[in-house]
N, C-alpha and C positions, 0 to 999 in steps of 0.2 A: 279571703283565700283566692288563689288564681282560678279562673274558669277555664277548664280544658275544652275550649272550643276548637273550631277547625284550624285557626291560625296557630294556636298553641301546639296542636298535634303536628302540623306541618313543620313548625320550627323545631320541635323536639326531634322529629325524624331526621330533619336536615342536619342538625348538630351531631346526632349519633352516626349518620352516614358519613359525615365529614371526618369524624374521629376514626371511624373504621377505614376510611380511605387512607388517612395518614398512617394508621397502624399497618395496613397492607403494604404501603410503600416502604415503611421501615423494615418489615420482614423481608421483602424482596431485596432491599438494599443490603441487608446483612447477608442474604444468600448469594449476592453477586460478588462478594469479596473473594479474590482469587489468591491461592497460595503462591503462585508464581509471580515474581516481580516483573512488570512489563519491561522489555528490553530497552525501550526508549529512556527509562529513568535509572538505569544501572549506574550511571556516572554520579548521581546525587543520593541514591539510596543504597544502603547495605542491607543484608537480611534482617539485622536487628532493628534498624530504623523502619523498614517496611512492616515488620511485625508490630512495631509500636503504632504506626499509622492505622493499621487495621484494628488494633485494640482500642485506639482512640475513637474510631468510628463506632465500635461496639459499645464502649462506655457512654458516648454521647447518645446513642440510640436508646440504650436502657434508661438513661436519665430523661430523655425526651418522652418516652412512654409513660414513665412514672409521673412526671410533671404535668403531662397532658391529662392523665387520668385524674389527678388532683384538681386541676383547673376546672375540668368539666363537672366533676362531682360537686365542687364548691358552688359553681354557677347553678346547677340544677337543684341542689339543696336549698340555696337561698331563694330561688324562684319558687319551688314547690311549697315551701313553708311560708310564703307570703312576705319575704324580706323586702322586696322592692316596694310593695304597698305599705308595709309597716314604716319604712324609712320615709316614704312620701308623706304619710300621715303625721309622723313625728316632726318632719321639717315644717309642715304647714302649721302645726300647733305652736310653734315658736313665735308666730306672728311677725315675721321679719319683712314681709312684702314679697312681691313676685320674684324680683331679681335676686335678693339675698337668699330667699328660700331655695331658688334654683342652684345658686352657688353652693349652698350648704349641702344640698342633696347630691350633686355631682361630685364635689370634692370629698364627701364622706365615703362614697362608693370607691372613688379612685384611691383614697388613702387606705381604705380597708383592703382593697385589692393589692396595694403595694405591700402592706404588712403580711398578707398571706403569701405573697411571692418572695418576700425577703429571705426566708430560709433556703429556698431553691437557688436564689442568687448567690447567697453565701456559700452553699455547697458547690455550686458551679465554679466559683472563683477560687475558693480556698481548699477544695478537695479534688475536684475533677481536673481543673486546669493546673493545679499544683502538682498533681500526680504525674502529669506528662511534661512538666518543666516549663509551662507557659506562664504561670502566674508570677508576676513581680510586684503585685499590689500589697502594700503593707496594710495592717489593720487600721492604722490611723488614716492612711490615704483613703481606704474604703469608706470609713465612717464619714470623713470630710466630703467625699464625693456624694454620698447619699444625702448629707445635709444640704450641700449646694444644690443638688437636683431638686429637693423639696422646695427650697427657697425660690429657685428659678421658676419652677412650675407654678408657684403661688404668685410671684411678681409678674410673670408674663402671661400665664394661663388665666388667672382670675379676671384681669381687665378684658381679655379677649372674650371669655365666656360671658361676662357681664354684658358686654356690648351686643353679642349675638342674642342673648335672652331678652335684652331691652328691645332690640329690633323686632323679634318675634311677638313681643307683647304689645308694641305700640305703632309699628310701621306697616303701612299697606304694602303688598307684594314683598312680604318680609323675607322669603327665601332668596329673592334676587339681591337685596341689599345685604343680607347676611353673607351671601356668596362673595359679593364685592369686597366687603370688609375683611372677610377671612382670607381672600386671595391677596389683597394688599398687605395684610399682616404677614402671610407666609413669604411673600417676595421680600419684604423688609427683613425678616428673620434670616432668610437665605443669604442676603447681602451682608447683614451685620454680625451674624453668628461667628464667622471666623475671627473678627477683630474684637468683639465684645464678650462673647460667651465662651468660645473654646479656650482662650487664654486663662479662664478661671480654673480650668482643669489641667492644662498642659503648658509647658514653656515652649516658646517658638524663638529659636535663635537664628540670626542670619547665617547662612552658610559661609564658611571661611573661604577666602580667596584661594584658588588652586586649580589643578587640572580639571577636577569634576565640575566646578562652577563654570569654568570657561567652556567646557564641552556642552553643558546644558544650555548656556546662553547661545552658543554657536548653533546648536540644533534648533532652538527656538527662532533664531534669525533666519536660518535656512527654510524653515516652515512658515515664515512670515507670521509668527505668533508673538503677540505683545506681552512677553513675560517681563514683569517689573521687579519681582523679588523672589528669592529662593530661601526658604527657611527649613530648619531641621527641628522636628518635634520630638520631645522626650517620651516616645511611645514605650520605651523600655521601663518606664516608671510603673507601668501596669501589666505589660505583657511582653513576651518574647516574640510575638507575631509581628509581621511587617506590613506596611501599607504606604500609599502615597495618594495625595489628592490635590486638586486645584481649588483655588478660591478666587472670588472677584468676578466682576462683570465688565463688559466693554473692553476698554484698553487698559484695564488695571488688573491684569492676571498675576496671580501668585501661585507658587507650588510649595507644598509642605511635604517633606520626606521624613518618615519615621527614622530615628537614629539607628534602629535595628536594621532597616533596609540599607542605609548607607554603609554600615559596618560589614554586611554580609554579601555585598554585590560589587562587581567591578564597575568601573566608570562606564564602559560600553553597555553593560546590562542596565544601569540606572538611566542612561540616556535612552535606551529602548523603552523603559517604563514611561519616561517623559513623553517620548514620541507617541506611545499608545494613548496617553491622556490628551495630547494635542489632537490626535485622530478623532477623539470624541467631539472636540470643539469644531474641528474642520468639517465633520459630517453633521454638525448642528444637532448632535444627540441631546445635549443638555437643554437647548431651547425646546426641542421636541418634547422632552419629558416634562418640562415646566408647563408648556401649553397643554399637554394632555392632562396633567394633574389639575390645572385650573378648570378645564372642561369637566373633568370627572367630579370635582368638588361642586360644580354647578349642578350636575345631575343629582348628586347626593343631597344638596340643600333643597332642590325642588322636591325630591321624594320625602325629605324630612318635613317640608311644609304640608304635604298631603297627609302625612302620618299624624301630625298634631292638629289637624282640622277637626274640631268637635263634631261637625256635621257629617264627617266621613264615616261610613259604616265600617270600613277597614280599621280606621283609627279607634273606633269604639271597641271593636272586637280585640284589637291588639292590646289596649289598656286593660280590658277585662281579663285577657289571658295572663296578665301579670298582677291581677288582683286589685287594680285601681278603677274605681267607678267612673263612668263616662263624664260625670260632671266635674271630675278632677283632671281631665286631659290637660297636659301642660307641656311646654317646650323642654323643660329640664328633664322630665322623665322620658319624653319622646326621644331626646338625644341618646339616652342610655339604651332604650328599647330598640332604636334604629340601629345602633352599633351591634347589638346582639342579632337582630333580624338580618342585617346585611352581611354578617360574618361568613355564612356559607357561600353567598353570592360573591363576596370579595375574594374568597379562596379560589373559586373557579375563574374569576376575572384575572386573578394573579397568574394563572397558567398562560394567558395571552400576553400579559405584561412581561413575564419572565422570558417567554419566547422572543418577544421584541427586544428585550435587553440583551439576550444572548446573541441575537443578530448584530446588535450594535457593537458588542465586544469583538466579534469576528471582523467587523469593518475597521474598528480601531486597531486591531492587531495587524491587518493588512496594510493600513496606513503606516504603522511603525516600521514594518518590513521594507516598504518602499522608501521611507525617509532615511533609513540606515543602509539602504541598498543590499540588505541581507536580513533574513529572518533569524539568524543564529543568535544574535545578542538577546533579543526578546525571548527566544526559546530557552536560552540559558537562565534568564531571569525567572521565567515561569517555572522551570524545573526546580530552582532553588527555593522559590516561594512555596511551591508544593511540598517540598521536603521539610522546610523550616516550619510550616504550619501543619504538618502531618495530614495532608489532604487525603481524602479517599480517591484512589486512582481509578477505581472501577465502579462508580456509582450505578445503580440500576436506572434504567430509562425513566421509570415512573417517578422516582425521586427527583431526577433532573427536571422533568416536566413540571412537577409541583413546586419545587423550591429553588432551583438554581437560576440565579440572575446572570451568572457567568458560566460559559461552557466548561465541562471537565477539562483538565489540563491536557490529556492525550488528544482530545478533539481539537483543542486550540493549536497544539503543536502540528498535528496533521494538516490543518487548514493553513497554517503559516508556511509550511514547506511547499504548499501549492500556490501560495499567493504570488501574483505578478509583481515583479520589482520595478514598478513604474515610478518615475520622478513625481514628487509631490510638492505642492506649494501651500 
């Protein structure tokens, strides 16, 4: 059974405080809903749609509270009743060797967590999203998506995890080489996913020739942006929500637009969305985020190396806190315990990362306004996106600080109206 030592108590308190912080943010967010429609959005919202957006926020908040209670209860129950230790003992009893034992342990926990979360995923997709008209996913598509995700997780995740476990078992300075391997893998996936993985879930069709395609390429040329391909993705296959994203590195840039985005926006608005994405590249936001992620993973792997060091008092106390004797300190259990141990710190670190991301969004918006010589096209696009996605127009400041990687729409519109319309290259 777990030993409730100092580390166990600190971790328990941190998890409970973290949940209460999220709960407080949810309550404050619900309290910040305003009955009056903001004047800025009266051209895209009517009273009924505004009421729907607020009810969508309430429904998501209730669902978030229930699912977070369930997740925390499952984690604490499994922990307090010695589930982590029991699974470790069972995995070792199979006599598979260090790496296969680690793979079995981690994937058993991941698959168990997947099964426990599946009812919430089903409810979110077929009840909550369906209720507000967003869900377009058929049951067959949902089942096929789940099967593909499991197969991909196995085919891609298993070799990566096996390599990391092998390094920690046999290579000196294991944390450093595990970091190198993981970083190289993540860069490869980032580059290959759009062409190898995403087409397994969605169709990407080249955009038809016409005014929109010409306008997009003209904007890319004016911004000296090496756009090589424009595709339209069948996002409506799963959701009525809209989005757009860039793919590729170097001089091989591609843009993918959701079909729902193309259908619901004018050419000028779509070019504004494109200009915003170009702004991210021009300000080197993508490279900054990749570099920061790699550095962050380096710190995490270093800390992981300390946590699974059998001679470390902290490692010994951590494993005892989860019911595993010190002679069984292992990399596979250390990965799981570290992810739990780091979750409160990660949540707090996310506050800084979200603030940084919101700053990037303001900068990309300003770039788009300068590229089009007016902020109005992007403002119109943001308004429509907000209405189409039933966004919360008046989120509480604490919820924004904790969770928003993008500024609220009214803040973005206000900043766009003040942005200097300077020429861009």
